[in-house]
Backbone as CSV, one residue per row, in Angstrom:
resi,resn,N_x,N_y,N_z,CA_x,CA_y,CA_z,C_x,C_y,C_z
1,MET,131.303,28.004,-144.953,130.668,26.973,-144.119,129.359,26.519,-144.757
2,GLU,128.944,25.298,-144.432,127.777,24.703,-145.087,126.531,24.797,-144.222
3,ALA,125.448,25.279,-144.833,124.185,25.428,-144.113,123.469,24.087,-143.984
4,ILE,122.788,23.885,-142.857,121.931,22.724,-142.626,120.511,23.229,-142.446
5,ILE,119.625,22.803,-143.326,118.241,23.282,-143.326,117.318,22.108,-143.060
6,THR,116.571,22.175,-141.974,115.633,21.116,-141.619,114.215,21.575,-141.930
7,VAL,113.482,20.774,-142.682,112.102,21.084,-143.053,111.165,20.237,-142.199
8,VAL,110.283,20.914,-141.456,109.313,20.220,-140.614,107.909,20.674,-140.994
9,GLY,106.924,19.977,-140.483,105.534,20.327,-140.769,104.645,19.122,-140.579
10,PHE,103.373,19.373,-140.322,102.443,18.286,-140.050,102.274,17.405,-141.280
11,LEU,101.816,16.190,-141.070,101.582,15.243,-142.158,100.719,15.871,-143.260
12,GLY,101.217,15.819,-144.489,100.455,16.322,-145.621,100.531,17.813,-145.842
13,ALA,101.347,18.519,-145.073,101.414,19.980,-145.217,102.108,20.412,-146.504
14,GLY,102.997,19.560,-147.035,103.696,19.912,-148.267,105.207,19.978,-148.123
15,LYS,105.761,19.243,-147.163,107.211,19.275,-146.947,107.984,18.774,-148.159
16,THR,107.543,17.640,-148.721,108.262,17.076,-149.858,108.172,17.993,-151.072
17,THR,107.016,18.632,-151.255,106.857,19.593,-152.355,107.842,20.746,-152.204
18,LEU,107.956,21.273,-150.978,108.910,22.350,-150.720,110.335,21.872,-150.964
19,LEU,110.663,20.670,-150.496,112.008,20.151,-150.651,112.370,19.975,-152.126
20,LYS,111.416,19.521,-152.926,111.661,19.383,-154.364,111.937,20.747,-154.991
21,GLN,111.145,21.745,-154.596,111.330,23.085,-155.152,112.696,23.636,-154.765
22,LEU,113.071,23.471,-153.504,114.374,23.956,-153.054,115.501,23.241,-153.782
23,THR,115.370,21.920,-153.916,116.407,21.139,-154.591,116.590,21.594,-156.032
24,ASN,115.486,21.755,-156.752,115.563,22.179,-158.151,116.191,23.560,-158.289
25,ARG,115.810,24.454,-157.389,116.345,25.816,-157.466,117.821,25.853,-157.105
26,PHE,118.217,25.107,-156.085,119.633,25.063,-155.729,120.460,24.475,-156.871
27,LEU,119.969,23.384,-157.468,120.696,22.757,-158.570,120.836,23.700,-159.767
28,SER,119.776,24.451,-160.048,119.819,25.375,-161.192,120.770,26.539,-160.959
29,ASN,121.142,26.777,-159.702,122.086,27.847,-159.373,123.454,27.294,-158.962
30,ASP,123.721,26.053,-159.410,125.033,25.421,-159.234,125.371,25.096,-157.785
31,TRP,124.355,24.994,-156.922,124.567,24.478,-155.576,124.588,22.958,-155.657
32,GLN,125.137,22.330,-154.627,125.200,20.870,-154.557,124.501,20.402,-153.274
33,PRO,123.191,20.206,-153.351,122.436,19.830,-152.152,122.622,18.366,-151.769
34,TYR,122.733,18.124,-150.485,122.744,16.768,-149.936,121.425,16.609,-149.183
35,ILE,120.651,15.583,-149.544,119.277,15.462,-149.052,119.139,14.249,-148.138
36,ILE,118.532,14.460,-146.986,118.234,13.373,-146.043,116.741,13.369,-145.780
37,LEU,116.106,12.222,-146.019,114.663,12.079,-145.827,114.388,11.130,-144.668
38,ASN,113.491,11.534,-143.783,113.127,10.705,-142.640,111.645,10.370,-142.688
39,ASP,111.317,9.098,-142.494,109.916,8.685,-142.439,109.811,7.483,-141.510
40,TYR,108.617,7.283,-140.960,108.414,6.145,-140.071,108.657,4.822,-140.785
41,GLU,108.132,4.696,-141.995,108.119,3.406,-142.648,109.053,3.307,-143.847
42,ASN,108.825,4.104,-144.869,109.546,3.865,-146.115,109.957,5.173,-146.774
43,ALA,111.027,5.767,-146.271,111.525,7.013,-146.854,112.104,6.787,-148.246
44,TYR,112.364,5.519,-148.607,112.957,5.214,-149.914,112.007,5.566,-151.057
45,ILE,110.688,5.502,-150.805,109.732,5.846,-151.854,109.889,7.309,-152.246
46,ASP,109.937,8.200,-151.247,110.113,9.624,-151.543,111.513,9.916,-152.085
47,ALA,112.501,9.146,-151.633,113.883,9.395,-152.059,114.049,9.226,-153.561
48,GLN,113.247,8.339,-154.148,113.378,8.049,-155.574,113.199,9.302,-156.429
49,ASP,112.285,10.198,-156.021,112.043,11.425,-156.781,113.269,12.334,-156.811
50,PHE,114.087,12.289,-155.764,115.247,13.177,-155.686,116.466,12.590,-156.391
51,ILE,116.507,11.256,-156.480,117.633,10.607,-157.152,117.625,10.899,-158.643
52,ILE,116.427,11.148,-159.208,116.304,11.385,-160.647,117.158,12.573,-161.098
53,LYS,117.165,13.648,-160.315,117.868,14.868,-160.728,119.175,15.095,-159.975
54,ASN,119.239,14.619,-158.743,120.413,14.868,-157.927,121.371,13.680,-158.004
55,ASN,122.597,13.872,-157.572,123.552,12.780,-157.482,123.014,11.739,-156.500
56,PRO,122.792,10.478,-156.932,122.241,9.462,-156.028,123.034,9.297,-154.740
57,LYS,124.344,9.570,-154.785,125.176,9.452,-153.588,124.860,10.552,-152.580
58,TRP,124.131,11.563,-153.024,123.817,12.694,-152.147,122.359,12.684,-151.708
59,VAL,121.732,11.522,-151.723,120.360,11.356,-151.223,120.352,10.189,-150.252
60,LYS,119.961,10.441,-149.008,119.914,9.399,-147.990,118.494,9.284,-147.433
61,ALA,118.063,8.040,-147.237,116.748,7.781,-146.653,116.931,7.148,-145.282
62,LEU,116.294,7.752,-144.279,116.371,7.255,-142.909,114.973,6.810,-142.495
63,SER,114.738,5.500,-142.528,113.410,4.945,-142.247,113.398,4.211,-140.917
64,GLY,112.185,4.109,-140.341,111.992,3.252,-139.184,112.333,3.872,-137.846
65,SER,112.873,5.068,-137.826,113.164,5.744,-136.564,112.917,7.232,-136.742
66,CYS,112.794,7.924,-135.638,112.472,9.350,-135.684,113.717,10.162,-135.379
67,ILE,114.051,11.114,-136.221,115.294,11.861,-136.050,115.249,12.826,-134.868
68,CYS,114.088,13.009,-134.239,114.049,13.881,-133.069,114.470,13.127,-131.801
69,CYS,114.658,11.793,-131.902,115.074,11.039,-130.713,115.909,9.832,-131.102
70,SER,115.268,8.689,-131.403,116.012,7.447,-131.638,116.919,7.514,-132.859
71,GLY,116.583,8.375,-133.819,117.382,8.452,-135.033,118.383,9.586,-135.060
72,ILE,118.519,10.328,-133.951,119.358,11.522,-133.967,120.837,11.184,-134.152
73,ASP,121.309,10.090,-133.542,122.723,9.724,-133.687,123.038,9.323,-135.121
74,GLN,122.132,8.567,-135.738,122.344,8.165,-137.129,122.318,9.376,-138.042
75,LEU,121.446,10.336,-137.745,121.380,11.562,-138.541,122.696,12.325,-138.449
76,ARG,123.251,12.458,-137.252,124.535,13.147,-137.091,125.634,12.442,-137.881
77,GLN,125.631,11.104,-137.841,126.628,10.349,-138.585,126.514,10.625,-140.086
78,TYR,125.279,10.666,-140.582,125.065,10.983,-141.992,125.662,12.344,-142.319
79,ILE,125.325,13.337,-141.488,125.760,14.707,-141.764,127.286,14.817,-141.700
80,ASN,127.881,14.275,-140.655,129.337,14.373,-140.518,130.077,13.625,-141.618
81,GLY,129.406,12.667,-142.264,130.030,11.924,-143.345,129.824,12.532,-144.717
82,ILE,129.106,13.655,-144.781,128.853,14.305,-146.067,130.155,14.880,-146.625
83,PRO,130.466,14.582,-147.881,131.705,15.126,-148.469,131.613,16.637,-148.660
84,GLU,132.750,17.284,-148.570,132.780,18.731,-148.803,132.560,19.010,-150.287
85,ARG,131.715,20.012,-150.563,131.444,20.443,-151.925,131.696,21.935,-152.035
86,LYS,131.882,22.410,-153.258,132.199,23.821,-153.458,131.066,24.715,-152.985
87,LYS,129.819,24.358,-153.339,128.650,25.115,-152.878,127.654,24.111,-152.280
88,GLY,127.983,23.629,-151.098,127.171,22.603,-150.471,126.079,23.166,-149.578
89,VAL,124.974,22.451,-149.499,123.900,22.763,-148.573,123.226,21.441,-148.215
90,VAL,122.874,21.266,-146.948,122.228,20.043,-146.477,120.744,20.318,-146.259
91,LEU,119.897,19.500,-146.882,118.451,19.629,-146.754,117.907,18.379,-146.067
92,ILE,117.219,18.551,-144.954,116.689,17.431,-144.183,115.177,17.564,-144.079
93,GLU,114.456,16.511,-144.490,113.007,16.493,-144.298,112.677,15.587,-143.121
94,ALA,112.143,16.171,-142.059,111.742,15.393,-140.885,110.377,14.759,-141.134
95,ASN,110.103,13.652,-140.465,108.777,13.060,-140.633,107.713,13.973,-140.033
96,GLY,106.468,13.762,-140.458,105.391,14.705,-140.148,104.966,14.808,-138.706
97,THR,105.492,13.946,-137.826,105.124,14.036,-136.415,106.340,14.298,-135.533
98,SER,107.417,14.787,-136.121,108.633,15.050,-135.345,108.388,16.111,-134.275
99,ASP,109.033,15.920,-133.135,109.084,16.940,-132.103,110.169,17.918,-132.528
100,ALA,109.754,18.985,-133.217,110.718,19.889,-133.863,111.619,20.588,-132.853
101,CYS,111.088,20.922,-131.686,111.896,21.618,-130.681,113.017,20.725,-130.161
102,THR,112.692,19.470,-129.885,113.703,18.523,-129.426,114.736,18.279,-130.515
103,LEU,114.271,18.179,-131.762,115.185,17.970,-132.886,116.202,19.093,-132.979
104,MET,115.752,20.324,-132.916,116.657,21.456,-133.044,117.557,21.595,-131.827
105,GLU,117.091,21.125,-130.689,117.896,21.201,-129.466,119.115,20.289,-129.540
106,PHE,118.940,19.098,-130.158,120.006,18.102,-130.158,120.768,17.991,-131.469
107,LEU,120.187,18.453,-132.583,120.808,18.233,-133.882,122.179,18.880,-133.997
108,GLY,122.332,20.087,-133.470,123.583,20.816,-133.644,124.726,20.338,-132.768
109,VAL,124.435,19.428,-131.833,125.467,18.948,-130.914,126.285,17.847,-131.583
110,GLY,127.585,18.020,-131.647,128.454,16.973,-132.172,128.686,17.024,-133.670
111,LEU,128.286,18.092,-134.335,128.544,18.215,-135.767,129.915,18.828,-136.009
112,LYS,130.499,18.545,-137.162,131.808,19.078,-137.507,131.754,20.599,-137.645
113,ASP,132.901,21.234,-137.436,132.973,22.700,-137.421,132.659,23.334,-138.769
114,ARG,132.733,22.571,-139.854,132.490,23.166,-141.177,131.008,23.442,-141.426
115,PHE,130.134,22.974,-140.518,128.700,23.208,-140.685,128.235,24.395,-139.846
116,LEU,127.341,25.180,-140.423,126.691,26.256,-139.686,125.675,25.668,-138.711
117,PRO,125.283,26.403,-137.669,124.225,25.912,-136.779,122.953,25.626,-137.578
118,PRO,122.305,24.484,-137.365,121.116,24.124,-138.146,120.002,25.156,-137.996
119,ILE,119.292,25.393,-139.102,118.104,26.252,-139.041,116.906,25.428,-139.516
120,GLN,115.732,25.891,-139.150,114.517,25.126,-139.414,113.521,25.936,-140.236
121,ILE,112.889,25.248,-141.194,111.782,25.811,-141.957,110.539,24.994,-141.637
122,SER,109.442,25.661,-141.317,108.177,24.973,-141.087,107.253,25.182,-142.275
123,VAL,106.575,24.114,-142.673,105.566,24.188,-143.717,104.196,24.137,-143.039
124,VAL,103.364,25.128,-143.314,102.056,25.236,-142.662,100.943,25.169,-143.694
125,ASP,100.079,24.200,-143.544,98.889,24.025,-144.374,97.823,25.006,-143.881
126,VAL,97.642,26.117,-144.615,96.729,27.180,-144.175,95.292,26.673,-144.061
127,LYS,94.902,25.813,-144.964,93.530,25.296,-144.965,93.214,24.540,-143.681
128,ASN,94.191,23.761,-143.181,93.922,22.881,-142.045,94.647,23.269,-140.762
129,TRP,95.327,24.403,-140.772,96.070,24.832,-139.585,95.145,24.877,-138.353
130,GLN,95.575,24.192,-137.292,94.863,24.127,-136.011,93.431,23.603,-136.141
131,LYS,93.219,22.750,-137.141,91.960,22.012,-137.268,92.227,20.514,-137.126
132,ARG,93.252,20.187,-136.350,93.701,18.801,-136.210,93.136,18.128,-134.966
133,GLY,92.248,18.818,-134.236,91.687,18.229,-133.033,92.750,17.967,-131.995
134,GLU,92.869,16.717,-131.569,93.820,16.345,-130.520,95.274,16.546,-130.938
135,HIS,95.533,16.773,-132.225,96.900,16.935,-132.705,97.299,18.398,-132.902
136,ASN,96.455,19.329,-132.490,96.759,20.755,-132.646,98.037,21.154,-131.913
137,THR,98.239,20.577,-130.728,99.414,20.932,-129.928,100.698,20.567,-130.655
138,LEU,100.719,19.385,-131.255,101.900,18.958,-132.009,102.145,19.879,-133.196
139,GLU,101.093,20.222,-133.928,101.252,21.092,-135.088,101.807,22.453,-134.682
140,ALA,101.288,23.016,-133.584,101.765,24.319,-133.116,103.204,24.233,-132.620
141,ASN,103.536,23.129,-131.977,104.892,22.948,-131.471,105.933,23.009,-132.578
142,GLN,105.560,22.543,-133.761,106.535,22.407,-134.841,107.041,23.740,-135.389
143,ILE,106.384,24.837,-135.077,106.831,26.120,-135.642,107.599,26.978,-134.645
144,GLN,107.716,26.553,-133.406,108.315,27.401,-132.378,109.775,27.738,-132.644
145,THR,110.521,26.810,-133.233,111.952,27.028,-133.452,112.284,27.284,-134.926
146,SER,111.290,27.702,-135.698,111.500,27.927,-137.127,111.980,29.339,-137.424
147,SER,112.970,29.421,-138.295,113.435,30.724,-138.769,112.568,31.227,-139.912
148,LEU,111.950,30.284,-140.628,111.114,30.624,-141.775,109.881,29.724,-141.774
149,ILE,108.721,30.310,-142.052,107.470,29.560,-142.168,106.951,29.738,-143.590
150,VAL,106.692,28.617,-144.267,106.200,28.637,-145.641,104.738,28.198,-145.649
151,LEU,103.870,29.059,-146.163,102.436,28.773,-146.216,102.100,27.972,-147.464
152,THR,101.290,26.924,-147.294,100.870,26.094,-148.415,99.357,25.901,-148.385
153,HIS,98.833,25.234,-149.430,97.396,24.953,-149.542,96.573,26.241,-149.405
154,LEU,96.926,27.194,-150.236,96.242,28.487,-150.227,95.132,28.575,-151.268
155,GLU,94.915,27.493,-152.016,93.885,27.503,-153.053,92.505,27.685,-152.404
156,ASN,91.742,28.626,-152.942,90.371,28.891,-152.475,90.302,29.273,-150.994
157,ILE,91.387,29.840,-150.480,91.420,30.302,-149.093,91.087,31.791,-149.056
158,SER,90.182,32.177,-148.177,89.785,33.580,-148.084,90.907,34.415,-147.469
159,LYS,90.873,35.704,-147.760,91.856,36.621,-147.192,91.756,36.632,-145.668
160,HIS,90.538,36.530,-145.164,90.324,36.526,-143.713,91.009,35.313,-143.074
161,ARG,90.860,34.132,-143.697,91.475,32.921,-143.155,92.996,33.030,-143.172
162,LYS,93.554,33.499,-144.265,95.004,33.637,-144.362,95.525,34.605,-143.302
163,THR,94.829,35.725,-143.116,95.239,36.714,-142.115,95.177,36.125,-140.716
164,ALA,94.133,35.351,-140.444,93.957,34.745,-139.121,95.062,33.731,-138.832
165,VAL,95.424,32.943,-139.850,96.487,31.947,-139.663,97.827,32.642,-139.421
166,ILE,98.128,33.670,-140.199,99.383,34.398,-140.020,99.454,35.008,-138.627
167,SER,98.337,35.567,-138.154,98.280,36.143,-136.804,98.554,35.073,-135.753
168,SER,97.980,33.902,-135.934,98.193,32.796,-135.004,99.656,32.359,-135.003
169,LEU,100.265,32.284,-136.176,101.661,31.884,-136.281,102.582,32.896,-135.607
170,LYS,102.314,34.170,-135.815,103.144,35.216,-135.203,103.002,35.227,-133.692
171,ASN,101.834,34.836,-133.203,101.628,34.761,-131.758,102.496,33.664,-131.140
172,ILE,102.668,32.563,-131.881,103.479,31.448,-131.399,104.961,31.695,-131.630
173,ASN,105.297,32.259,-132.789,106.695,32.499,-133.145,106.826,33.873,-133.791
174,PRO,106.997,34.923,-132.971,107.038,36.298,-133.512,108.303,36.618,-134.300
175,LEU,109.326,35.786,-134.223,110.601,36.090,-134.864,110.757,35.479,-136.256
176,ALA,109.890,34.565,-136.612,110.036,33.872,-137.892,109.589,34.736,-139.067
177,GLU,110.286,34.581,-140.202,109.829,35.168,-141.451,108.706,34.278,-142.007
178,ILE,107.716,34.881,-142.666,106.594,34.123,-143.224,106.482,34.430,-144.711
179,THR,106.389,33.365,-145.528,106.283,33.541,-146.968,105.426,32.411,-147.548
180,THR,105.357,32.354,-148.873,104.629,31.283,-149.559,105.590,30.556,-150.501
181,LEU,105.156,29.419,-151.021,105.989,28.687,-151.971,106.351,29.541,-153.182
182,GLU,105.373,30.314,-153.661,105.565,31.127,-154.861,106.564,32.262,-154.630
183,LEU,106.575,32.818,-153.430,107.421,33.978,-153.142,108.750,33.613,-152.489
184,LEU,108.948,32.337,-152.229,110.148,31.900,-151.527,111.409,32.200,-152.342
185,ASP,112.383,32.839,-151.714,113.675,33.134,-152.336,114.713,32.207,-151.713
186,GLU,115.054,31.146,-152.430,115.947,30.121,-151.875,117.362,30.644,-151.631
187,THR,117.750,31.734,-152.298,119.111,32.250,-152.124,119.312,32.846,-150.733
188,LEU,118.223,33.213,-150.072,118.327,33.802,-148.737,118.356,32.753,-147.635
189,ILE,117.952,31.513,-147.956,117.801,30.486,-146.928,119.116,30.164,-146.210
190,PRO,120.246,29.979,-146.934,121.494,29.679,-146.218,121.943,30.802,-145.287
191,GLN,121.364,31.987,-145.449,121.745,33.113,-144.601,120.871,33.246,-143.353
192,LEU,119.844,32.412,-143.239,118.973,32.484,-142.075,119.716,32.095,-140.808
193,LYS,119.289,32.643,-139.690,119.910,32.350,-138.395,118.933,31.548,-137.531
194,PRO,119.461,30.713,-136.633,118.584,29.974,-135.716,117.751,30.929,-134.868
195,ILE,116.523,30.532,-134.588,115.612,31.349,-133.792,115.728,30.957,-132.322
196,LYS,115.765,31.943,-131.456,115.871,31.683,-130.021,114.631,32.223,-129.309
197,ASN,113.536,31.521,-129.492,112.306,31.850,-128.786,112.262,31.123,-127.452
198,GLN,111.372,31.594,-126.587,111.109,30.852,-125.361,110.209,29.674,-125.728
199,ILE,110.709,28.464,-125.565,110.043,27.275,-126.076,109.097,26.675,-125.042
200,LYS,107.906,26.338,-125.510,106.957,25.583,-124.700,107.105,24.124,-125.068
201,LYS,107.610,23.320,-124.144,107.924,21.925,-124.420,106.658,21.107,-124.683
202,LEU,106.820,20.130,-125.549,105.751,19.200,-125.886,105.978,17.890,-125.150
203,ASP,104.885,17.259,-124.710,104.993,15.904,-124.201,105.500,15.052,-125.354
204,HIS,106.727,14.551,-125.244,107.387,13.909,-126.381,106.603,12.729,-126.934
205,LEU,105.847,12.062,-126.094,105.086,10.900,-126.555,103.984,11.289,-127.541
206,GLN,103.560,12.559,-127.521,102.527,13.004,-128.457,103.013,12.964,-129.905
207,SER,104.314,12.962,-130.089,104.842,13.007,-131.448,105.218,11.623,-131.978
208,HIS,104.867,10.590,-131.243,105.220,9.243,-131.671,103.975,8.396,-131.827
209,TRP,103.688,8.071,-133.065,102.513,7.274,-133.392,102.945,5.953,-133.991
210,SER,102.000,5.040,-134.035,102.290,3.763,-134.675,102.263,3.929,-136.188
211,SER,102.931,3.027,-136.859,102.952,3.011,-138.319,103.191,1.583,-138.768
212,CYS,102.865,1.284,-139.992,103.108,-0.061,-140.506,103.059,-0.039,-142.030
213,SER,103.569,-1.104,-142.638,103.541,-1.229,-144.098,103.339,-2.684,-144.470
214,ILE,102.916,-2.906,-145.714,102.607,-4.243,-146.188,102.827,-4.280,-147.700
215,ASP,103.176,-5.449,-148.233,103.314,-5.577,-149.684,101.963,-5.332,-150.351
216,LEU,101.996,-4.616,-151.466,100.766,-4.286,-152.189,100.765,-4.992,-153.545
217,PRO,99.795,-5.867,-153.802,99.774,-6.584,-155.085,99.407,-5.656,-156.241
218,LYS,99.583,-6.139,-157.454,99.185,-5.382,-158.641,97.673,-5.159,-158.599
219,LEU,97.248,-3.936,-158.954,95.817,-3.598,-158.952,95.308,-3.553,-160.385
220,SER,94.062,-3.891,-160.574,93.515,-4.003,-161.928,93.151,-2.654,-162.544
221,HIS,92.877,-1.637,-161.705,92.513,-0.320,-162.234,92.661,0.731,-161.136
222,LEU,92.617,2.002,-161.536,92.845,3.103,-160.599,91.770,3.202,-159.531
223,ASN,90.536,2.789,-159.840,89.468,2.852,-158.842,89.802,2.044,-157.595
224,ALA,90.613,1.012,-157.762,91.005,0.191,-156.620,91.804,1.005,-155.601
225,ILE,92.588,1.969,-156.101,93.352,2.829,-155.198,92.416,3.644,-154.312
226,LYS,91.386,4.228,-154.914,90.437,5.032,-154.140,89.703,4.175,-153.117
227,THR,89.374,2.935,-153.511,88.711,2.034,-152.574,89.609,1.721,-151.382
228,ILE,90.877,1.450,-151.653,91.826,1.167,-150.573,91.912,2.347,-149.610
229,CYS,92.079,3.537,-150.160,92.196,4.738,-149.313,90.926,4.988,-148.511
230,ASN,89.765,4.775,-149.138,88.494,5.008,-148.455,88.209,3.981,-147.370
231,ASN,88.876,2.830,-147.445,88.655,1.778,-146.450,89.667,1.807,-145.308
232,ILE,90.515,2.805,-145.317,91.440,3.010,-144.190,90.866,4.117,-143.313
233,PRO,90.600,3.860,-142.031,89.922,4.829,-141.159,90.623,6.181,-141.108
234,GLN,89.837,7.219,-140.822,90.368,8.577,-140.810,91.351,8.831,-139.673
235,HIS,91.327,8.002,-138.629,92.313,8.211,-137.561,93.715,7.847,-138.026
236,ILE,93.813,7.133,-139.163,95.108,6.936,-139.815,95.348,8.186,-140.653
237,LEU,96.281,9.027,-140.248,96.400,10.363,-140.824,97.144,10.408,-142.157
238,ARG,97.950,9.409,-142.423,98.754,9.448,-143.642,98.775,8.071,-144.288
239,VAL,98.465,8.028,-145.572,98.475,6.781,-146.334,99.307,6.992,-147.594
240,LYS,100.217,6.065,-147.886,101.022,6.121,-149.100,101.070,4.734,-149.725
241,GLY,101.187,4.692,-151.035,101.285,3.407,-151.705,101.967,3.530,-153.045
242,CYS,102.500,2.409,-153.532,103.157,2.387,-154.834,103.034,0.978,-155.395
243,THR,102.478,0.857,-156.602,102.300,-0.460,-157.195,102.060,-0.344,-158.698
244,HIS,101.912,-1.479,-159.365,101.559,-1.520,-160.781,100.036,-1.499,-160.928
245,ILE,99.570,-0.853,-161.982,98.152,-0.855,-162.323,97.978,-1.604,-163.643
246,ALA,97.227,-2.712,-163.614,96.927,-3.519,-164.802,98.214,-3.859,-165.558
247,ALA,98.234,-3.570,-166.862,99.380,-3.950,-167.694,100.441,-2.854,-167.798
248,ASP,100.242,-1.765,-167.061,101.197,-0.663,-167.107,102.536,-1.104,-166.510
249,ASN,103.609,-0.934,-167.266,104.930,-1.331,-166.783,105.512,-0.361,-165.768
250,HIS,104.964,0.856,-165.744,105.432,1.857,-164.790,104.709,1.689,-163.451
251,TYR,105.376,2.113,-162.394,104.743,2.099,-161.086,103.850,3.329,-160.931
252,THR,102.798,3.167,-160.155,101.896,4.270,-159.828,101.986,4.549,-158.336
253,TYR,102.145,5.827,-157.996,102.256,6.265,-156.599,100.962,6.959,-156.192
254,PHE,100.518,6.748,-154.960,99.334,7.453,-154.468,99.506,7.777,-152.993
255,GLU,98.759,8.752,-152.545,98.782,9.127,-151.132,97.457,9.732,-150.724
256,ARG,97.147,9.607,-149.436,95.970,10.246,-148.856,96.439,11.140,-147.723
257,THR,96.095,12.409,-147.794,96.483,13.373,-146.777,95.484,13.349,-145.619
258,PRO,95.808,13.987,-144.487,94.917,13.935,-143.335,93.499,14.445,-143.588
259,ASP,93.314,15.321,-144.572,91.961,15.817,-144.850,91.178,14.888,-145.777
260,GLY,91.772,13.747,-146.146,91.081,12.756,-146.951,91.325,12.853,-148.444
261,THR,92.077,13.852,-148.884,92.344,14.025,-150.311,93.275,12.923,-150.821
262,VAL,92.875,12.297,-151.925,93.682,11.235,-152.531,94.287,11.750,-153.834
263,SER,95.585,11.616,-153.988,96.256,12.017,-155.229,97.006,10.824,-155.801
264,ILE,97.047,10.746,-157.128,97.651,9.617,-157.835,98.562,10.159,-158.930
265,ARG,99.750,9.589,-159.071,100.663,10.035,-160.125,101.610,8.899,-160.505
266,LYS,102.264,9.084,-161.633,103.278,8.139,-162.071,104.478,8.216,-161.136
267,PHE,105.029,7.067,-160.804,106.205,7.019,-159.936,107.465,6.994,-160.791
268,ASN,108.447,7.778,-160.404,109.704,7.846,-161.148,110.617,6.683,-160.761
269,GLY,110.885,5.814,-161.687,111.799,4.711,-161.418,111.120,3.503,-160.797
270,VAL,111.893,2.732,-160.045,111.422,1.503,-159.406,111.690,1.602,-157.908
271,PRO,110.679,1.444,-157.066,110.905,1.517,-155.619,111.824,0.403,-155.143
272,ILE,112.781,0.752,-154.315,113.771,-0.221,-153.838,113.101,-1.387,-153.114
273,THR,112.042,-1.095,-152.372,111.387,-2.114,-151.557,110.243,-2.810,-152.287
274,GLY,110.034,-2.487,-153.575,108.923,-3.080,-154.299,107.604,-2.408,-153.977
275,SER,106.504,-3.006,-154.433,105.175,-2.430,-154.198,104.834,-2.462,-152.714
276,LYS,104.385,-1.316,-152.189,104.094,-1.219,-150.761,102.863,-0.354,-150.527
277,LEU,102.169,-0.638,-149.420,101.135,0.235,-148.866,101.538,0.515,-147.444
278,LEU,101.577,1.780,-147.050,101.984,2.113,-145.685,101.071,3.177,-145.103
279,CYS,101.018,3.212,-143.783,100.177,4.201,-143.108,100.850,4.681,-141.832
280,ILE,100.490,5.893,-141.429,101.010,6.508,-140.215,99.837,7.106,-139.458
281,GLY,99.737,6.813,-138.181,98.664,7.376,-137.382,98.346,6.506,-136.187
282,PRO,97.633,7.058,-135.222,97.264,6.275,-134.043,96.518,4.999,-134.425
283,ARG,96.871,3.916,-133.773,96.214,2.615,-133.941,96.411,2.040,-135.348
284,SER,97.507,2.373,-135.997,97.835,1.757,-137.281,98.071,0.264,-137.069
285,SER,97.670,-0.544,-138.042,97.881,-1.984,-137.912,97.879,-2.652,-139.280
286,ILE,98.545,-3.795,-139.359,98.578,-4.588,-140.579,97.176,-5.043,-140.951
287,VAL,96.364,-5.376,-139.950,94.994,-5.852,-140.198,94.200,-4.812,-140.977
288,ILE,94.333,-3.539,-140.617,93.629,-2.467,-141.319,94.043,-2.432,-142.787
289,LEU,95.337,-2.550,-143.045,95.831,-2.503,-144.418,95.383,-3.736,-145.207
290,GLU,95.389,-4.888,-144.576,94.950,-6.109,-145.256,93.493,-6.011,-145.694
291,LYS,92.638,-5.491,-144.820,91.215,-5.355,-145.150,91.006,-4.343,-146.283
292,ALA,91.790,-3.255,-146.257,91.675,-2.239,-147.302,92.102,-2.809,-148.653
293,ILE,93.182,-3.570,-148.672,93.645,-4.173,-149.920,92.622,-5.171,-150.453
294,GLU,92.044,-5.960,-149.565,91.017,-6.920,-149.979,89.845,-6.211,-150.649
295,ALA,89.420,-5.079,-150.063,88.329,-4.304,-150.649,88.741,-3.742,-152.013
296,GLY,89.992,-3.312,-152.125,90.476,-2.772,-153.384,90.510,-3.803,-154.483
297,LEU,90.922,-5.014,-154.143,90.995,-6.079,-155.139,89.612,-6.504,-155.642
298,GLN,88.585,-6.268,-154.836,87.228,-6.645,-155.212,86.491,-5.525,-155.947
299,THR,87.120,-4.363,-156.052,86.482,-3.210,-156.695,86.347,-3.413,-158.193
300,LYS,85.176,-3.107,-158.734,84.954,-3.215,-160.165,85.297,-1.896,-160.849
301,ASN,85.796,-1.986,-162.047,86.191,-0.783,-162.801,84.965,0.019,-163.209
């Protein structure tokens, strides 16, 4: 039977990084992973990284809806339509504000018998765990139904902080296994069982925020990216973009995590939707993105 593994975690916790690691390890051990990516705006940008190494027919992007509610039927259709493989495994990345408990409650209903009951992995940013202010409840909710919790962002973290976070996680979900990216053994993941904790329900509306995207013109230099990110208010928790820089023929990808960190890298391939700037967070709007782009275009090198 084929395992279904859902990866959840707050915005910027490292879900895509974990998914890439799992995909690479499964492929190197002759597994055939089928990957489904969910995002509010443009899951196709992240999907491009997985198409490079995996069979493009086995990578699906589900944009514009949330798989914990409005997108659940489409997600089931995707899963039930997955072809049988000799060593198949389904990897699903939920968007960063998914109501994980609701997702796990409904995902397993109506799937074909060849699939095992879905299990969930939570990615926890140790540095920022429960430092989200009004969003702490959502972050805590996401680990209640997890069989495995993977700790990330451990750089320069004190032993005391790591111990405190682990204690907090065990208080919320005493049945979950806890590990790190470095120590993760992917061969054990298909053997994990669903967790049956007593669930504290989340107000479902807390997990649904506004989001938007806009075409992003070619930028003259990398400093323009930092200007754009710095001109998007902090209440916008997630910023992503992909465009050309000056005469470079390759696309450049960038993102800003909830703690304000901006990272920039070469983008693999060509984005299906072209150059885009997108954001996720309360009070997201096209006007905010337009003003940020204007500031970026005026930035001097």
